[in-house]
Every structure is written in structure tokens, then in C-alpha cells.
Residue, then its C-alpha position, 0 to 999 in steps of 0.5 A: m463467519r466470513s465468506e468463502p475465500p477466492s480460489q487459487s486460480l482466481v488469485w494467481c491467474v485472473l486478478p494479476a491481469r485485471f489489476q495490471s490492466e487497471l493500473t496501466l490505464h492510470k499509469s501516467e497518474i501513478c508514475r507522476l505521484s510516485g515521482l518517476l516523471e520527476e526522476y526521469g524527466p518529462a514525457g517526450a522525445n528524451y524520456t528515459g523512464e518507460g522501462e521503469e514505468h512498466k516495472i513499477i506497474e508490474e511490481l504494484t500489481g504483484f503487491l495487490v495480488q499478494a495482498v489478496a492471496l494473504d487475505a484469502a489464506s487468512q480467511q481459509i485459516a479462520n474458516s477452518s478453525g471455526r467461529r471466533v469472537g471479534r473482527p477478523c484480522d486485517v492482513m492486507i493493510p500491514y502488508l500493503g502499507p509498507q510496500l507502497l511506502s517503499v515504492y513511493l520513497r524511491c523517488h521522494n525524500s520523505g513521505g507524510r500525511q497532510s490533513v486539510a480542513t473541509s466541510i462535510d454536510g456543512k460541518p467542519g471536518q478533516k480529510e487526508d491529502g498529499l502526494l503519498f495519500e494520492f499515490i496510495k489511493a490511485t494504486i489501490k483503486p483496482l483492489n478496492d474495485y475487486l473488494t467492493t464488486d466481487l467480494h461485497r466488502r468495504p474498500l481499503s482506506a488509503s488513509r489507514l494504509a498511509r498511517f500504518a506504513l508511516q507508523e511502521r517506518r517510525h517504529v523500525a527507525r526507533v529500533i535501529k536507533w536504539k540498537k545503534l545506541m546499545a552497540a555504542a554503549k557496549s563498545q565504550p570501556s567501563p570506568 
């Protein structure tokens, strides 16, 4: 059985301030990775993106808190319905992945994953790389710190978040394309 879910006061009163302060500490890195600095110009006398920086930090804070709230609700439902077989459903990744991708795509034309070759203990391996991956990794750091230190759980994987978000986006694009094709086929007169 999973541990007790966090209290509502922790989720809605304590965590937002904690996450926002941690994200604010890394605001310049997050804004660089999200593309805000390229969109609004380099920091300096003529920089116009300060308001957007604050908005993006607030928005990302909201996404992280909402992910914790969804997870707490899922835990509460699972605990109240008794023991279940198998691994508990992961509600954070399906919510958080697409949200972070949507923020990233505001200033980038596309988002993708890159696998780079590396050596792990002398053996060849792969690791994720790229701006999207780094953006997600930097953004979820406060959430991962909370998960590992306070809840004693494994951290969320930035790779899994990126994979899920991109897979979901491709699926939605296919559905839209299919609906357009079906609408075009219906509008064509029958022979």
C-alpha cells in the first residue's frame, strides 16, 4: 500500500512557495532553455521579457503543484478502495509532460529528443540530451527534490516526461489529420 498522501494545506499552501522559490533561483537557466531569452532579446538595458519570466515561473509552479495534487488525489482514492494488484497508476507524467512541452513550444518551432552515445562504467550506453530534455529536467528539479526527500519516492524521469509528451502530441496530430481527411471525404460528392 502506498504511503499517506500529503495534506491539502501542504499541497496548496506550502509547496507553491517552495517550488516557486526553487524555480526562481534557476530562472535564468529555465528562461534560456524555454527560449524566452531568444524571444525577448539578451538580458540588459533593453530587455523586455522580465514580466514574461515571472509569468512563466508562476505557470510552471502551478503545473508542479497541480501534479502533486493529482498524485495525492490518486493516492487517496487508491488507499480508500483497498489493496490493488500491480503498480499504482502514474498520474503525474501524463499531466506534466504535455504541459511542459506546451510551454517549451511557445518559443521553439519544434521539440524533440536526442540520444547521445556515452560510456557508463566503461560500457557503451545512451543518454538523453537536447534543449527540451534540459528544460524539463531543470523545471522538475523542485518536484523531484520534494519526491525524494519528503516522500522518499523515486524522482520523475525527464526522459519519460519528454517521451510521453512528444508521443501524446504526435497522437493528437494524427487524430486531427484523420478528422480533416474524414471531413474532406464527406464533403466530396459521391460518384
